[in-house]
C-alpha positions in Angstrom: 82.6 115.6 117.8 84.8 116.9 114.9 83.8 120.3 113.5 83.1 120.4 109.7 84.6 123.0 107.4 84.7 123.4 103.6 88.5 123.7 103.2 91.4 122.9 105.5 94.6 124.6 104.4 97.9 123.2 105.8 100.7 125.8 105.7 100.6 129.5 106.4 103.2 130.9 104.0 102.1 133.3 101.2 100.5 130.5 99.1 98.4 129.2 102.0 97.4 132.7 103.1 96.6 133.7 99.5 94.4 130.6 99.1 92.6 131.4 102.4 92.1 135.0 101.3 90.9 134.2 97.8 88.4 131.6 99.1 87.2 134.1 101.7 86.8 136.7 98.9 84.5 134.2 97.2 82.6 133.6 100.4 84.1 130.2 101.2 85.1 129.3 104.8 88.5 127.8 105.5 90.7 126.9 108.4 94.4 127.5 107.9 96.9 125.8 110.3 100.6 126.7 110.5 103.0 125.0 112.9 105.2 128.1 113.3 104.3 131.6 114.6 103.3 134.4 112.3 106.8 135.9 112.5 109.1 135.4 109.5 112.7 135.4 110.5 114.1 134.3 107.1 112.1 135.7 104.2 112.3 133.1 101.4 110.9 135.4 98.7 111.1 139.2 98.1 109.6 139.8 94.7 105.9 139.9 93.9 105.6 139.2 90.2 103.5 141.2 87.8 100.7 138.5 87.6 100.7 138.2 91.4 100.3 142.0 91.6 97.3 141.7 89.3 95.8 139.3 91.8 96.6 141.9 94.6 94.8 144.5 92.4 91.8 142.2 92.2 91.8 141.7 96.0 92.1 145.4 96.7 95.5 145.2 98.5 97.9 146.9 96.2 98.2 149.9 98.6 98.8 147.4 101.4 101.7 146.0 99.5 103.1 149.4 98.8 103.1 150.4 102.5 104.1 147.0 103.8 107.6 148.1 104.9 110.1 147.9 102.0 111.8 151.1 101.0 110.1 151.7 97.6 112.6 154.5 96.9 115.6 152.1 97.0 117.3 151.5 93.7 116.8 148.0 92.2 120.0 147.6 90.2 121.7 144.2 90.0 125.5 144.3 89.9 128.3 141.7 89.7 131.5 142.5 91.6 134.7 141.2 93.1 133.7 142.7 96.4 132.0 146.0 97.4 135.3 147.8 97.7 136.8 146.1 94.7 135.8 146.0 91.0 132.5 146.0 89.3 132.2 143.7 86.2 128.8 145.1 85.2 125.3 145.8 86.3 121.7 145.9 85.1 119.9 149.1 86.1 116.4 149.2 87.4 114.3 152.0 88.9 113.1 151.9 92.5 109.7 150.2 92.9 108.0 153.6 93.5 109.2 154.8 90.0 109.0 151.7 87.9 106.6 152.1 85.0 103.9 149.6 84.2 104.4 147.7 80.9 101.7 148.0 78.2 100.6 144.5 78.9 99.4 145.1 82.5 97.9 147.6 84.8 100.6 146.7 87.4 104.3 146.1 87.7 106.3 143.8 89.8 106.9 144.9 93.4 109.6 144.3 95.9 108.0 143.0 99.1 109.9 140.3 101.1 107.9 137.6 102.8 108.2 139.1 106.2 106.2 142.1 104.8 104.0 140.2 102.4 102.7 137.5 104.7 101.1 140.0 107.1 99.4 141.7 104.2 97.9 138.4 103.0 96.9 137.5 106.6 95.0 140.8 107.0 93.4 140.2 103.6 92.3 136.8 104.6 91.0 137.9 108.0 89.1 140.8 106.5 86.7 138.4 104.7 85.5 136.9 107.9 85.7 133.5 106.3 89.3 132.5 107.2 90.2 131.0 110.6 94.1 131.2 110.8 95.6 129.1 113.5 99.3 129.6 114.1 101.3 127.1 116.2 98.9 124.4 115.2 100.3 121.3 113.6 98.8 118.7 111.3 99.4 115.3 112.9 97.5 113.1 110.4 94.6 113.0 107.9 92.4 110.5 106.2 90.4 110.8 103.0 87.1 109.1 103.5 85.9 109.6 99.9 83.2 112.2 100.7 85.2 114.2 103.3 88.7 114.4 104.8 89.3 114.1 108.6 92.4 115.6 110.1 94.0 115.5 113.6 95.5 118.8 114.7 97.6 119.7 117.7 97.9 123.2 119.3 101.3 124.0 120.6 99.8 126.5 123.0 98.5 123.8 125.4 99.2 120.5 123.6 95.5 119.9 122.9 94.8 117.4 120.0 91.5 117.6 118.2 89.8 116.6 114.9 88.3 118.6 112.1 86.4 117.4 109.1 86.8 119.2 105.7 85.3 118.8 102.3 88.8 119.4 100.9 92.3 119.6 102.2 95.1 121.6 100.5 98.7 121.1 101.4 100.6 124.4 101.2 103.2 123.1 103.7 106.4 123.7 101.8 109.2 121.6 100.3 109.2 119.1 103.1 105.4 118.8 102.9 103.8 116.3 105.3 100.7 116.3 103.2 102.6 115.3 100.0 104.7 112.7 101.9 101.6 111.1 103.6 99.9 110.9 100.2 102.9 109.0 98.9 103.4 111.5 96.0 106.9 111.6 94.7 108.8 114.5 93.1 110.7 114.4 89.8 113.7 116.5 88.8 117.1 117.4 90.4 117.1 117.0 94.2 120.1 119.2 95.1 121.5 121.9 92.9 123.4 123.7 95.6 123.6 123.7 99.4 123.4 127.3 100.4 123.4 129.2 103.7 121.6 132.5 104.2 122.3 135.1 106.8 120.1 138.0 107.6 122.3 140.8 109.0 121.7 144.3 110.2 124.0 147.2 109.3 123.1 150.9 109.3 124.2 152.8 106.2 126.1 149.9 104.6 126.4 152.0 101.4 128.8 154.4 103.1 131.2 151.5 103.8 131.9 150.6 100.2 132.8 152.2 96.8 130.0 150.6 94.7 127.0 152.3 93.4 123.9 151.1 95.4 122.1 148.1 94.2 119.3 145.8 95.3 121.4 142.7 94.5 125.1 142.1 94.3 126.6 138.9 92.8 130.2 138.2 94.0 132.6 136.6 91.6 136.0 135.5 92.8 138.8 133.4 91.4 136.7 130.3 92.2 133.7 131.8 90.3 130.4 132.9 91.7 130.4 132.3 95.4 127.8 134.6 97.1 125.0 137.1 96.7 123.8 140.1 98.8 120.3 141.4 98.7 118.7 144.5 100.2 116.0 142.8 102.2 114.2 146.0 103.4 116.0 148.7 101.5 117.2 150.2 104.7 119.4 148.4 107.2 118.8 144.7 106.7 120.5 142.4 104.2 120.3 138.8 103.1 123.7 137.3 102.4 123.7 133.9 100.6 126.9 131.8 100.7 126.5 129.5 97.7 127.9 126.0 98.1 127.9 123.2 95.6 126.1 119.8 95.6 127.9 118.6 98.8 126.5 119.4 102.2 128.4 121.7 104.5 127.4 123.3 107.8 128.3 127.0 107.9 128.8 128.3 111.5 128.6 131.9 112.5 132.4 132.5 112.3 132.6 131.3 108.7 129.5 133.3 107.8 131.0 136.5 109.4 134.3 136.0 107.5 132.4 135.5 104.2 130.4 138.7 104.7 133.5 140.7 105.5 135.1 139.3 102.3 132.1 140.3 100.3 132.1 143.9 101.6 135.9 144.1 101.3 136.7 145.5 104.7 136.1 144.9 108.4 132.9 146.5 109.7 130.3 146.2 112.5 127.2 144.2 111.8 124.7 142.0 113.6 123.7 138.6 112.3 120.0 138.2 113.0 119.6 134.6 111.7 121.4 131.9 109.7 119.4 129.4 107.6 120.9 126.5 105.6 118.8 125.4 102.6 119.0 123.4 99.4 118.2 124.6 95.9 116.1 122.0 94.2 114.5 121.6 90.8 111.5 119.3 91.5 107.9 119.0 90.6 105.4 116.7 92.2 104.3 113.8 90.1 100.7 114.5 91.0 98.9 117.6 92.4 95.9 115.8 93.7 94.8 112.5 95.3 91.1 112.3 96.0 90.0 115.3 98.1 93.5 116.4 98.9 95.5 118.8 96.8 99.0 120.3 96.8 100.0 123.9 96.0 103.1 126.1 96.2 106.4 124.5 97.4 104.6 121.4 98.3 104.0 120.9 94.6 107.1 122.4 93.1 110.6 123.4 94.3 112.7 125.8 92.4 115.9 127.8 92.6 115.0 131.4 93.6 116.9 132.7 90.5 114.2 134.5 88.7 111.7 134.9 91.5 109.3 132.3 90.1 108.6 130.1 93.2 106.1 132.0 95.3 104.6 133.6 92.2 103.9 130.1 90.6 102.4 129.2 94.0 100.0 132.2 93.9 99.0 131.1 90.5 98.3 127.6 92.0 96.2 129.2 94.7 94.0 131.3 92.4 93.6 128.5 89.9 92.5 126.1 92.6 90.4 128.5 94.7 87.7 129.3 92.2 87.4 125.7 91.3 87.0 124.6 94.9 84.5 127.4 95.4 82.5 126.4 92.3 82.3 122.8 93.5 81.3 123.8 97.0 78.7 126.2 95.7 77.2 123.4 93.6 77.9 124.6 90.0 81.4 123.2 89.4 81.8 119.7 88.1 84.4 117.1 89.0 86.3 117.8 85.8 86.9 121.3 87.1 88.9 119.9 90.1 90.7 117.4 87.8 91.8 120.3 85.6 93.9 121.9 88.4 96.8 119.5 88.0 96.4 119.4 84.2 96.7 123.2 84.0 99.2 124.1 86.8 101.7 121.2 86.6 103.0 122.1 83.1 103.4 125.7 84.2 105.5 124.6 87.2 107.7 122.4 85.0 108.4 125.3 82.7 109.1 127.7 85.5 111.2 125.4 87.6 113.3 124.5 84.6 113.8 128.1 83.7 114.9 129.0 87.2 117.4 126.1 87.2 118.8 127.4 83.9 119.0 130.9 85.5 121.1 129.4 88.3 123.5 127.8 85.9 123.9 131.1 84.1 124.6 132.8 87.4 127.1 130.2 88.4 128.7 130.3 84.9 131.9 131.9 86.3 132.6 128.6 88.1 133.0 127.0 84.7 134.4 129.8 82.7 136.5 131.4 85.4 137.7 135.0 84.8 141.4 135.6 84.3 143.2 135.7 87.7 144.7 139.1 87.0 141.3 140.8 86.9 141.3 140.6 90.7 144.6 142.3 91.4 145.9 144.1 88.3 144.9 147.7 87.3 146.6 147.8 83.9 144.7 149.0 80.8 144.7 145.5 79.4 143.2 144.1 82.6 140.6 146.8 82.7 139.6 145.8 79.1 139.5 142.1 80.0 137.4 142.9 83.1 135.0 145.0 81.0 134.7 142.3 78.4 134.1 139.6 80.9 131.4 141.8 82.6 129.6 142.5 79.4 129.4 138.8 78.5 128.1 138.0 82.0 125.6 140.9 81.8 124.3 139.5 78.5 124.0 136.0 79.9 122.0 137.3 83.0 119.4 139.3 81.0 117.1 136.3 80.7 116.7 136.2 84.4 116.1 140.0 84.8 113.6 140.2 82.0 111.1 137.4 82.3 107.6 138.9 81.6 106.9 135.9 79.4 107.2 133.5 82.4 104.9 135.6 84.6 102.2 136.4 82.0 102.8 134.0 79.1 101.7 130.8 80.7 99.0 128.8 78.9 96.6 126.0 79.9 97.0 124.2 76.6 94.7 121.2 76.1 92.9 121.8 79.4 89.6 119.8 79.6 87.7 122.9 80.7 89.1 125.2 77.9 87.5 125.1 74.4 90.2 125.4 71.7 89.5 127.6 68.7 91.7 125.9 66.2 94.4 128.5 66.3 98.0 127.3 66.7 100.0 127.8 69.9 102.7 130.4 69.4 106.2 129.7 70.8 106.3 130.6 74.4 109.0 133.2 75.1 110.7 134.4 78.3 111.9 137.9 77.8 108.9 139.2 75.8 105.2 138.7 76.0 102.5 139.4 73.4 99.0 139.4 74.7 96.4 137.1 73.1 92.8 136.2 73.6 93.4 132.6 72.5 91.6 130.1 74.8 93.8 128.9 77.7 95.8 132.2 77.9 95.6 135.0 80.5 92.9 137.4 79.3 94.6 140.6 77.8 94.8 143.8 79.7 93.4 146.9 77.9 92.5 150.2 79.5 88.8 150.8 79.1 89.0 154.2 80.8 91.4 156.0 83.1 92.3 153.6 85.8 89.9 150.9 84.6 91.4 147.8 83.0 89.7 144.9 81.4 91.3 142.8 84.1 89.2 144.7 86.7 86.1 142.9 85.3 87.2 139.4 86.2 87.2 137.5 89.4 83.9 136.1 90.8 82.1 134.8 87.7 82.4 134.0 84.1 82.3 137.1 82.0 81.2 137.1 78.4 82.9 140.0 76.6 80.8 141.1 73.7 82.5 143.3 71.1 79.6 143.4 68.7 76.2 144.2 70.3 74.4 142.6 67.4 75.4 139.2 68.7 72.5 137.6 70.5 73.5 136.1 73.9 70.2 135.4 75.5 70.7 131.6 74.8 74.1 131.8 76.5 72.6 133.5 79.6 69.8 131.0 79.7 72.2 128.1 79.5 74.3 129.5 82.3 71.1 129.9 84.4 70.0 126.3 83.8 73.5 125.0 84.7 73.7 127.3 87.7 76.9 128.9 86.4 77.4 132.5 87.3 77.9 134.5 84.1 77.8 138.2 83.3 77.7 139.8 79.8 79.8 142.9 79.3 79.5 145.0 76.2 82.8 146.6 75.2 83.1 149.2 72.4 86.9 149.5 72.5 88.5 148.7 69.1 91.8 148.1 70.9 90.2 145.5 73.2 88.4 143.8 70.3 91.7 143.5 68.5 93.5 142.2 71.7 90.9 139.5 72.3 90.7 138.5 68.6 87.0 137.6 68.4 83.5 139.1 68.6 82.5 137.1 71.7 84.9 135.9 74.4 84.2 134.1 77.7 86.7 134.7 80.5 86.9 132.4 83.6 86.8 133.7 87.2 90.6 133.3 87.4 91.1 135.6 84.4 91.8 132.9 81.8 90.1 132.8 78.4 87.8 129.8 78.3 86.2 130.2 74.8 86.0 132.7 72.0 84.3 132.9 68.6 82.8 135.1 65.9 79.3 133.7 66.7 77.8 131.7 69.5 77.8 127.9 69.2 74.5 126.1 68.7 75.0 124.0 71.8 75.2 126.7 74.5 74.3 124.2 77.2 77.2 122.0 76.2 79.6 125.0 76.1 78.6 126.2 79.6 78.8 122.7 81.1 82.2 122.1 79.6 83.9 125.3 80.8 82.4 124.7 84.3 83.6 121.1 84.4 80.2 119.5 84.3 79.5 116.4 82.3 78.9 117.0 78.6 77.3 114.4 76.3 78.6 115.9 73.0 81.7 117.9 72.2 81.3 121.6 71.9 81.6 122.7 68.3 84.6 124.9 67.5 83.4 128.2 65.9 84.6 129.2 62.5 86.1 132.5 61.6 88.1 133.2 64.7 90.6 136.0 64.1 
């Protein structure tokens, strides 16, 4: 007889693990199955974005990220060079993670933590809840949506045993070649092959002593043919990820070719050990649907992006947090069907924006393939050539700034027009990439303001709706009563901070469990039942009135 579980998660990368962890944090049981082992030989991501670090703060695992294994004292510069013993065109300087300052818009900053370090952190977080059952070397063979539950056939690689489980919901976090998406018949739209690239992880002690360049986290190599490779400090110590960037034609790179390319990039012969080689394809694709019945998609199963910008996994974590509280609300009996429908409505436009931006970043990085530098910059040390080299580098540096400075992508997303967000009549400002201005407008991430030392407004959000009251004269008893009638968890928090009141832009603001503003106004609406039912996805007979006088 098949066992019954609330949520079956297929895929044990960072998105699946984060979903299992967040569900467990909310008290929801899940089973996560992953066909591979827990060991990550080729980390596909290495940067935890600022919003993802805010989630880590919520989950109480920031210190775990800090101590995961990356050398947080390692400089994070990005440089563009001919080779490591050749010429430097330019660089963007960044502090080591341990010394990076948090921006005024957040209590956190981005963190360098490759997947081989981050996955174990998320797995420990999920296991700590006691609600996550993580099964490695377990493959999804098939599934069927029966309307009121999903059945799935699984196989354990340990002994070949096949067995069935039944789940209220199934979430496919199983990557770009997602079986869940394929079996659902959901197509993806966009550009299927931007480049065929081959990665090599290699080990070399003290690589910095073998070249003349100032240390950097990432080097971009530009030759007469244009941009041809990158090198990344994968642990800030002795391991490096070298990416040999091809074009849109498939080519198999063997170890001999990879070794020759690495030697060319360093600019001299040296001893190193190749740990693994992985061919992969850069894609710019978004699933045409994120849900079919009781089955959902998240992470790379829903969107595939070039890693230029570091948006892929971070967009996936946003998927996980958005979906998690909605599944929990439905399973706990207070979330309506519209809440689950809103997942695709909210997250798919975010993915389209992020995937498009990453693709544009790739085109800027590969710009030297189109506008190739003068041939003499590679073998001529005359003053004129040095000037040409500097000018070329400055132009490339300016073009790449949009990739390095992208706080507007990580924090500036908005769930515009969401069916479970109540608009206040204020216009949507232009979305920017390199800058971000906080706003309490419904559909946006709730602003961060320090309420006291070490205590952010963001620390108040997570497990329930929070009504922020900036004027204690506003009566909220009817709102609390309406939430109780609808079974919706809601807490009222009085805030006296003038700075916070200005950031949120209204006297009363309701923030969702995921930290998104759901409603704001200068006074409470007459139909509080309708308001609560709408933001929780429950059926509403009449539209909720838009309050007047919103700042």
